[in-house]
C-alpha positions as CSV (number, residue, x, y, z in Angstrom):
1,M,-168.9,135.6,39.7
2,P,-166.6,138.1,37.9
3,R,-167.9,139.1,34.5
4,E,-166.1,141.2,31.9
5,I,-167.8,142.4,28.7
6,L,-165.9,144.1,25.9
7,R,-166.9,145.2,22.5
8,V,-164.5,143.4,20.2
9,G,-165.4,144.4,16.6
10,A,-167.6,143.4,13.7
11,C,-170.1,140.5,13.7
12,P,-169.2,137.7,11.3
13,K,-172.8,137.2,10.4
14,C,-174.3,140.8,9.9
15,D,-171.0,142.9,9.9
16,A,-172.5,145.3,12.6
17,D,-169.8,146.8,14.8
18,D,-171.4,145.5,17.9
19,L,-169.9,142.1,18.7
20,Q,-169.4,141.7,22.4
21,C,-167.0,139.3,24.2
22,R,-168.2,138.1,27.6
23,Y,-166.0,136.4,30.1
24,N,-167.3,134.6,33.2
25,H,-165.3,133.0,36.0
26,F,-166.9,131.0,38.9
27,E,-165.2,129.1,41.7
28,K,-166.7,127.2,44.6
29,D,-164.6,124.8,46.7
30,E,-162.7,122.7,44.1
31,L,-164.9,123.5,41.1
32,R,-163.9,126.2,38.6
33,I,-165.9,127.2,35.6
34,V,-164.7,129.6,32.9
35,S,-166.9,130.6,30.0
36,W,-166.6,132.7,27.0
37,E,-169.4,134.1,24.8
38,H,-169.3,136.2,21.6
39,K,-172.7,137.8,20.9
40,C,-173.9,140.4,18.4
41,A,-176.4,142.9,19.9
42,E,-177.8,143.6,16.4
43,C,-178.6,140.2,14.9
44,G,-178.2,137.8,18.0
45,Y,-175.4,135.8,16.5
46,R,-173.8,133.9,19.3
47,E,-170.9,131.5,20.0
48,T,-170.2,130.1,23.5
49,T,-167.5,127.9,25.1
50,A,-167.1,126.8,28.7
51,F,-164.5,124.9,30.6
52,R,-165.0,123.1,33.9
53,S,-162.3,121.9,36.2
54,D,-164.1,118.6,36.7
55,D,-164.2,117.8,32.9
56,P,-162.0,114.9,31.8
57,E,-158.4,115.8,31.5
58,E,-158.3,115.3,27.7
59,L,-161.0,118.1,27.4
60,Q,-159.0,120.6,29.5
61,P,-157.3,123.3,27.4
62,E,-153.9,124.5,28.3
63,V,-155.1,128.1,28.7
64,V,-158.7,128.8,29.9
65,D,-158.3,132.5,30.6
66,R,-157.9,133.4,26.9
67,C,-160.9,133.8,24.6
68,P,-161.0,131.0,22.0
69,Y,-162.7,133.4,19.5
70,C,-160.7,136.7,19.7
71,G,-157.8,135.8,22.0
72,R,-158.3,138.5,24.6
73,Q,-157.0,137.7,28.1
74,G,-159.5,137.3,31.0
75,H,-158.7,137.8,34.6
76,L,-158.9,134.8,36.9
C-alpha cells in the first residue's frame, strides 16, 4: 500500500507547526481504497476521510487523489 506523509503546516487546534498529511492508496482486484488523514504530532488532533470504489455512486467524489483538507495531490 503506497503511503505518503508530508508536513503541511500549523495545527488548527494547538497551532503547532507539526500537522502531517498522510495519503494511503490500496488496490486489490476491483476494490480501490484511498484515504487521507491530517494529524498533529503535538496534540493528537486528527481528521480522516476515506473513499472506496464499492461505495454507492452518490458518495463517490470526482477527485479522490486530492486531499480534502489541504488540496495536495496524491499519487495513484
